[in-house]
C-alpha positions, 0 to 999 in steps of 0.5 A, a space after each residue: 516541569 514540562 516546557 509548555 512553550 515548545 513547538 511540536 513538529 510532526 514526525 516526517 513522512 519517511 525516515 532519514 538515511 542511515 547514519 545521519 547521512 540521508 535527510 528525510 524528504 516529505 512527499 510533495 504531492 501526487 503525480 496526476 494521471 488521466 482517468 482513461 489511462 488508469 482505467 486502461 490499467 484496471 482493464 488489464 487486470 480484468 483481462 485475466 478474467 475475460 471468459 468470466 466477464 463474457 459469462 457475466 455479460 451474457 447473464 446480465 444481458 439475459 437478465 435485463 432482457 427478461 426485465 425489459 419484457 415485463 413492462 410490455 406484458 404489464 401493458 397487455 394486462 392493463 389493456 385486458 382490464 381496460 377492455 373489461 371496464 370499457 365494455 362495462 360502460 356499454 353492457 353494464 357488466 364487467 367481464 374480465 378475460 381471466 384466462 388471458 390475464 392469468 397467463 400474462 401474470 404467470 409469464 411475468 412472474 416466471 420472467 422476473 424469477 429467472 431474471 432474479 436468479 440470473 442476477 444472483 449468479 451475476 453477483 456471485 461471479 462479479 464478487 469472485 472477479 473483484 476479490 481475485 483482482 484485490 488478491 492480485 493487486 495486493 500480491 503485486 504490491 507486496 512483491 513490489 515492496 521487495 523490489 523497491 530501493 531503500 531510498 523510496 522508504 526514506 521519502 514515503 511514510 509507512 502509513 501512506 504505503 499501508 493506506 495504499 495496500 489496505 484502503 485504496 485496494 479495498 475501495 478499488 475492489 468494491 468499486 469494480 464489483 458494483 460499477 461493472 455490475 451496474 454498468 452492464 445491466 444499465 447498458 442492456 436496459 438502455 438499448 432494450 428500453 429504447 427498442 421497446 419504446 420505438 415499437 410503441 411510439 417513435 414520437 414519444 421516443 424522440 421526446 424522451 431522448 431530449 432528456 439525454 443531453 441534459 443528463 449528460 451535461 449534469 453528470 459531466 459537470 459534476 464529474 469534472 468538479 468532483 474528480 480532484 476532490 476524490 484525489 485530495 480525499 485519498 491523499 488526506 487519508 494517507 496523511 492521517 494513516 501516516 500520522 497515526 502509524 508514526 504516533 503509535 510506533 513512537 508513543 513512548 517518545 511522545 509521552 517522554 517529551 510530553 507532546 501528547 497534546 501537540 500530537 493531537 493538534 497535528 492529528 486534528 490538522 490532518 483530520 480536519 483536512 480529510 473531513 473537508 475534502 471528504 465532505 466536498 467529495 461527498 457533497 458532489 456525489 450526493 448532488 448527482 442523484 437529485 439533479 438527474 432525478 430532476 431531469 428525469 421528472 421533467 421528462 416524465 411530465 413531457 411524456 405524459 402530456 404527449 401520451 395523453 394527446 396521442 391516446 386521445 387521437 386513438 394512436 395509442 392504448 392506455 396499456 401502451 402509455 403505461 408500458 411506455 412510462 415504465 420503459 422511460 423509467 427503465 431508460 432514465 434509471 440507467 442514466 441515474 445508475 451511470 451517475 452513481 457509477 461515475 461516483 464509484 469510478 472516481 473513487 476507484 480511479 483516485 485509489 488506482 492512481 495511488 496504487 499504480 503510482 506505487 507499482 510504477 516506482 523505479 525498482 532496484 537494478 536487476 541482477 545479472 543473469 550470469 551472476 558471479 558465484 559466492 562459493 569459496 569467498 574469503 572475505 577480502 573487501 575493497 572500496 575504490 573511489 566510492 562516492 554516494 549521496 542520498 540526494 543528488 548533489 549532496 555527498 555523504 561518502 566522498 572518494 572513499 578508498 579502502 582495502 580490507 584483507 580476509 579475516 581483518 577486524 576493521 573499526 569505523 569511528 567518527 562523529 554522527 553523520 560522518 558516513 559510518 553506517 552508510 559505508 556498510 549499507 553500500 557494502 550490502 548494496 542497499 543503495 547504489 553508489 554514484 561512482 567508484 567500485 566495491 569489490 569482494 574477493 576482487 568481484 564487483 558486488 554488482 556482479 553478485 545476485 543481491 540475495 547471494 551477496 547479502 547471505 555473506 553478511 551477518 548483521 547486528 545493528 543498533 535497531 533490534 530486528 525482532 518480531 512477534 514469535 517465539 525466542 526460537 523463531 527469532 534466533 532461527 529467523 534466517 536459518 529455517 533448517 537450524 536444529 534445536 542444538 544449533 539454536 542452543 549453541 548460538 544462544 550459549 555463545 551469545 550469552 542468551 541461554 542463561 536468561 532464556 532458561 528462566 523465561 516461561 516456556 524457555 525457547 518457546 516464550 513468545 515475544 509480543 508485537 512490540 517485543 516489549 516483554 523482554 529488555 532492550 539488552 536482551 533484545 540486542 543479545 537475541 540479534 547477536 545469537 541470530 548472527 552466531 547461527 547464521 555463520 556469515 563470511 563477513 560480519 557487521 556490528 553497528 554499535 552492537 553493545 550500545 544497549 547492554 549494561 557494563 557486566 553484560 558487555 564484558 560477557 558478550 565481548 568474548 563471544 564477539 571475539 569468537 564470532 569474529 575469529 577468521 572473519 572479515 569484520 566491520 565494527 561501527 562504534 561510538 564507545 572507542 574503548 570497545 575497539 582497542 583490539 581492532 586490526 585497523 581503525 578508520 576515523 571518518 569525518 564528512 564521508 572521508 577517511 581522515 586517519 587510519 591505524 591501530 588504537 595505540 598508533 592513533 593515540 600517539 599521533 594526537 590527531 582527530 581520533 585522540 581528541 575523540 578518545 580523550 573527550 569520551 574519557 573525560 566524560 566518563 571521568 565526569 560521570 
């Protein structure tokens, strides 16, 4: 029966360090960045399209100018009709100057049509620019991922990184496309409308200008209130995505421990947090339009009163009043657009902060330009007084010293968390050591290019690194030029060929996304076949037979002996019976080597290794 009293602890947003040495660290909060600083970084991306932006500015200006002329023509048409009505009161007949009226109407239709066509071209160019920026940002993020040290992913969840790549960049793209388009047209409309308003009546223009301080005050107040809400909303979205990603990837574990309800409760916490922050930010954005509309409507009332007084005094025509009111609308509409733009910009800035924060993360130390060559490497490995910790002040490897001759088979044993896996991770320079040196054939590993260094190694780990694709593609993952004969030979040597033959389509059998259509043991064998095909100089086996049954284990042990022949090999094992023939066994505890020797020698000492071996033997006897 399931234990209904157990307390669910959400999986951390990150993974612990390898071998139990690196604790997971939950990301504490976002590093705030100023709005102008983030916008300046976005402008750098826009700078690549400065000529297209210049075309957009010209088209937007022309489109807005044509739109600005329209109200003036509308006023003239109104004056023509008003003159006819006024004349009717004198003569009793309505005589309309249709020629003048139709010319004005035709000119208005032409102007609005050209303005519409310009708007279409403007929108097309902006869509191209925004999508290009999205492409560049995603490309930069993808390249950044390959330059980040592994400790970044130990403390940041996969879901949060995916949220930055997808949701945040999509939000930036849509905001750029919309906000810049509206901002340019709004700027032109404001300038043009003010000029036309002054040409009609400077008195009414000054009266209308009183709306500006009130609108700016409303907008700036709401922006100061809503900006932190948008940042919290994006952070909450990252938590939701992180939790969903972890639950989907670990759904088997969740079901095994009957924690579906607890997982949903944790999801509800994150989801409610997102709903609360999204509701507040949405409320702030929806407050913008009603308040700016209220200010604009007050302005309309004042303009109408002043216009009526001036018309009564004979200083303005009815058509001028109509045109002026339209220009006031064109003048206040951009202010309202700025309110909307500020909402979109806040969303873009909140997302941009997260994306640029990722792009500005500290990267791996760069390779030396005069890197050492990896040709003729024999595989001699030496650790000299190596110290390392996943967190400052917390040593996982402490003063580790070891000399391994070429072709030796070295076994690393010890309790969980003793640093076995960490040693080989340091050897492949997945993490930078705190002090000491690691040498291969007498050359510091920092003197090699990382790619060249890692090409020396073949790895078979507890985690099976397989992906959606065919059996053939998975075996030849790192050897694109491998022939089918090479693949089959590697498969036979690793005991894969016999079960692949009975699969539908054989080597063209496709693994699904979760690679759940083959057994765990078969997955492990496929990773071993990949190592065979790679033909590395140094081999790392991290409990490579842990997921294989006893019969298969016996079969692959011989294959492993062939693979390790004349190669420097590091074998990390918990089942001590699998390393009896190792040239040297290193017994580790708390990041130090506590015993060294062959299997028989260590048993004869009756020390730490002997106790480990006897405890495993007793457990097997009990079983």
